[in-house]
N, C-alpha and C positions, 0 to 999 in steps of 0.2 A: 509706414513711413509713408510722405507722399509722393502721389504718381508726380511725372514729372511729361509733360506736353510740351512739342515744340511746333510748329506751323511755320513752311515756309510758304511767303506768300501775303500779303495785307489787303486783299480783297477781300472781297464780300463773302467765299465760302471762309477767306480766313478768319475776321472774325467773326461771323460767327461758331466757328470751331472752338476760337479763344472764349466764346460766351458759352457755351456749351459747357468747356475746360471748365472755366469756374464756378460756374452750378455748381459741377460736378465734384469739385474740392483740390481737384488737381492742380501742379502747380505748374503756368503755363509761361511760355516767349515766344516771341512770333520771330519774322527773321524776313526782310523783304530787301530783293539784290539793287531797289530803287527808294526811289522817296514816297515815304508813305502819310497818305493827307492827310493838313492838319485835324479832319473836325475826326480821322479814324484816330488817329493819333489822341487825338483828347479821351474819347472813347477807351481804347486801349488802356490811359492813366485811370482814368476812372472804374475802371474793373482791375486797379492795383495790377495789372499784367507787365512786364519787363519785353520791352521790343528794342530792335534793333534798325536801321534802316541805308542803302547805299552799299548793300553787303551783307553777305552772310561768313559768319565768323563757325568755321565747322566747331572748333571746342563746344561752343554754350549749344550747337545745336547737338552732338553729341552727349552729353547729357540726359536726353531725352530717353523715355521708354518707348513712347508713336511719334514719329513723324507726322503729321497730315501737311500734305503738298498742293498748291494749288494744282488746279488743272491746267492750268493756261505754265504752267512749269514742266520742258518735256525730263522724263526721264533718264534721259540720256545727258542732259545739264550735272554738267561735274561735279558739284557737290550732292547731289543725288545720291551717282553714282560711288562719291566717297564713303558717304552714310551708310547703302547697301552693302558696300566692302566690309565697314565697319561691323556688320550685321544689326545696325537699328529697323525694326519697322518703320516702312514708308510709306502711308496708305493715303487714301482720297476722305475729303470730308463724308461723303455717302456712308464707305465704310464707317469713318470714328462715330457719324449720329446715331445708324443701326445701332450701336452698341447698347443707346440708352431709350430704346423705344419698341413697343412688342406688336406696335400698329400695325396694320395690314400696306403693306409696301408695293404702290404700282407704277413701272420705271419703264420710260415710253421713251425711245431711242430711232434714229433713223438718221441717213441722211440730209431730208426735206424730209419738211411740214410735222417737227415735234415739238415747236413751240405751238402750234396751230391747236395740232392732238393735244395737249396737256391741259391747255387752257380748255378746253373743248371737254373733255373727260373730266375737270372740276369743276366744271360748271356745269353738266347733267348730273355726278353727286349731291354738290352743294344747293340743287335745286330739288333733290328725290329727300333730301333733310338728315345726307350723314353728314358726321363732324370730319372733314377732311379739310388738309391742309395742300395749296399752291406751290411747288419748290422746286429746288434743282439753279438749273441754268433759268429758270424764270420766276420772280418773285424772289421771295427772300430765300436764301439760308436754309438748307433741311438743318442744320444743326440748329440755328440759330432757332427756331421754331418749336424743336424737340426741346428742347431750352426754354424759352419763351412763353411759349403756346401750344400743348404737344395735341398731338390730334388722336383720331382712331384708323385716321387712312390720312395718308400720304400718295398725291400724283406727283414722281418726280421724275422731269426733263432731263434723262442723263445724256450728257454725251460719250465719244469715244472715247476721250483724253479721261475725265472722270471715271467710265468703266476701268481705263488701263491700270488703276492703281485701287478697284475693291475685288476684293480676294472674299469676306467673309460674309457680303449682304447675300439677301435669300429673296431674293421680289415674289410676293404672290401670285401678282401678272404680270409679265417683262411682255414686251409689247417691243415687235420690231419693223417699223414703217417700208422701209427700203433701205438699200445700201448701192450707193452710186460714188466715184469716183471725188472724191474730196481727202483733202489731209496730206494729200499723198508727200510732202513734202520733210511728215513726221513721219510717215511707216515706210517697212522695208514692203512698197510694193501693196496691192491692190489686195490680197489674202491677207498680209498684216493688218488691216482697216476692216477686215470682214473677220478680223476671229475678234481683234475687239468689239465690234457692234455682238460676236454672242457672246462675249463673256457676262451679259444679262442677263442669260440663260443658266450660269455656270450649277449655281446651290440651290435650283429650283428640286421639290420633289412629283410625287406623281400626284400630290392634291393642289397644286400650283396651279398654273396657266400658261401660256406660251402664245402670246398672240403673233401673226407675223401674215406679212405684205405677199402672195405667193401671187404675183404677175410680174414680180422684182427680177430680174433672170440671177441677179447674186445670190435674191434670198432663194429660191427654184434650187441653183446648184449645190448649196451647203445644206441643207435640211437635209438631201438625200445621202450626203455624209457623214452627219452627225448624228451620235445617237440622244435623244431627247424624251427626257425624262416627263418634265410635266406635260399635263394633257393641251394636246394643240389644237389652232381655228387660226384657218385661215383668211384671208380677205383678199378678195380680188374683184374681176368679172366676170369670170367663169365661174359655177358652181362645181364643186367636189360632189364624190360622194358621201365622206363622211363632213366633219366638226368643217362648216364654211361660213363666210360673211358673203354677199353677191350686192350687186347696184347696180337695178334697172329699174329704166321707166318710171325714174322720180320714190323709189323704193328701198330702203335697205329690207332682204333676207337674210336672215339668222336662221341656218340648222344645226341646234346644237344636242346629241344623243337623243338623234331621230325624231326631236321637240323641233315644230320651225313658229319661227318670229314673223313678221314685216311692219315696218314701221314707216311706214310713207312718209317723202320728203321732200312735199310740194313747197312747204312753208321755208324753206332751209336756208338760214340769212348769208351764204357764204357764195363764194365765185368761184370756178374755177373745176376743171375735171379729179385736180387736185386733192379735195376737196371731198368728192367724195370718197375719195379714199379714206382723210383723216377721219372723217366722220363716221363712216364701215368701225374701223379703228376703235375708234369713243364709245358705238352702240355695241360692240361684242361687251370693251369693260363692262359700260354700266347693266348686259345683260346678264356675263356672268356674277354681278355684283346683285343679283335678284333685283332693279328699278324696272319700274312698272314703263309696256311702252309709250306709253298715255304722255308718262313725264318723258321717256328723249323725244317724242316727236317732240312736243311745244318746249324744251332746253330748247332742240338745236332750232323750233325757229327763232326764238329771242338770241341768239348767240351772238356777243360783234365780239368778231374776233383781237387781236393783239396791232398795240401801235409797229408801223414798218414792216405792214403784212398785207401787203394787196389793199394798202387801206389809201380809201378816197379821201384828197385832200378839200377841192371845191370843184368849181368847174368857173370859166373866166373866158369873158368872148366865145362861147360854145364849148370850150377847149374844157375834156374832163383831164386831173391831173392826180395820177396814184403813184401813192410815197411805195416800194418792197425795196426798202434799201437791206431788210435784211436776207437778201438773196443774195446771198456771196460766190454762191457756185453756178455752175452750168447747169446744172437737173435743176435748181432751183427758179432759175430766170423761164427755164422751158417752159415748168409750170405757169408764171405769170404769164407768159407772150402766151399760152394755149388755152389759157382766160381770158385772151382780148378778141374783142365784136367788133371794134371800130376803127380805122385805122390806126398806128400806131408810130407815135416817134417815138422812139427807146436809149433815154441815157444808162450808157453803158460805163463800166473803166473800174480802174484804182488799184490793187494787188491782185498781178494776177498770183493761182496759186499751183499754176501746173496747169491751166484747161484747156480742154482740145473743143473747140466753138463748134466741131461740124455737125453736135447733132441740132444745133439753133438753125444751121442754114434754111432749110423746108417751111421753120417757121418765119423766118425771119422777112424771105420770099413771096412769103406769101400774106404777110401783117405789116409789115414795118414798111414808112417809104422814107424814113429818116432816122438815120445813128448821131447821135451827141454823146463823148467819149467825152469822161469827168475824168479824168486823171493826170496823172504827168508821164507816161507812158502808157503809147498806144496801139503803140505798134502791131501789136499783133489781133486786136480787133480790126484795125485798118486791113490788115492782111486777107484775112477769114472773110471780111463779109464786102471788102470794095467791087466786088461784083455783081452782089446782093441788091444794094439800094443805090437810088439814085448819088447819095449825098453821105459824107461822112466828117463830123465838124468836130475838133479839138475846142475843150474848155478847161478851165483851171481851176471853178468853185461853181459854188450851186446856183450861188445869184443868175453865171455867167451864162449857166448851164438852161435855166428854168427862161432866162431871155430871150432867149436864143430859141428859143421852142415855142415858146409863142411870139414870135414873127412868124417864124416859118410855120406855124402850124394853122390848119381851118377848122370852121363850124365842126361840129361831130368826128374832132379826133382826137385822141387818148395818146400824153404826153406818162409816160411808162418810167420810171427810175425804177429799175433792177438791173442792179450792176454786175452781178456773177460774179464780184472780183470784194474781193476785202478794203475794208477803208482808209487804212493806216497811213498814205502816201497824202493826203492832203484832211484828214479829218482824225480824231480822237478811233472814233464808232462808230457802228452801222447804226447806229443809235441818232451823232450827231449829226450823221451824212443824213441821217432820214428829215431831222430837225430842220436843216440846214436849208435843204431843198423844201419845207413844207412852209418856213421862211419864208423864203423867197417868191411863192407861192401867192403867197398870200399878202404880198405888198406887190404884187403884178396892179 
């Protein structure tokens, strides 16, 4: 009898899961609570997949042997709770895809830096000649790549939302970069969010590796509480006695199983202290997979970061414009401000996710000359920083924010879009926000 797969959500992961289901000869049904994009409908029709939009029908979903849930749908959603109560297995796309691959899985999570670290790790392994794919929260769907272009290695950016419904996946190398306050509107307290991140290590055995940022206080505390089965390698600014990696004097030093490796980073292409951490994590992963140090060093020197992450757009009248639209939380913006070496006009704001801005205040006092708010409700930003800068200006579009910045800025300034907030009040996504910012800069 043909097995049945139902998919909640017709986004990238949902479509990829459908493609894999059809490839594996499952009967597939896709359900979305909102409208489905025209091009996605066409793809589903071409696959012979039935679908529904603008609402979920429990009767159709309940026929499934497995339901794959989009990470954007909370587990507390009534339809998900109803399916679970009916005894139906609700899993993530990650768990679905791993059923059909024997590849080496490298999972990377963390509040900040996971996309850059995922892309950098992929770059190091690809340049070393490995048959590797880059999937998850970045690149194409993991399930789609398993179906259409299978690899020997997958570097997977994994969010906490994806990990929440990941039960059986075993990551051969799991990496937790850092854990700071984020998504507390979806979790019951910080411990719930921490537990979600540590799910990445849940099925590892003694032949696997857990790589983690030991400078992060939340990770420090959690590691002590947990029994870690995998081989652990920490990275940070202070060398440890056992397995560790550290960054000092433009070098990454890795001590693994009492063998020391040194990688010169003088020509590293990324800016900012936070990218020292990202590079340490990527270097450790490449080292575990026996990539030569010379290859790591050369690949790090020619790496290009993703769009919307500390991306230099251009200079106009001596003012540098930097697109960091992917910074949707306070910690990510902290790293962006910390990396700035010029006087900053900071464009911030959007949908606040319960932000505490106190950690940013010292950097704002030191580096920011003007704040331009880009959002519908800017009260919290005004309250947090009104005593730290001379002026805070409200704007309601990327074009307006850029024009204000260009009028108020001087030769030698940097205009930094690093919102510390989600984008959904004025924009479709952080990508939409970043592109509109770049278009406004280029039209100056």
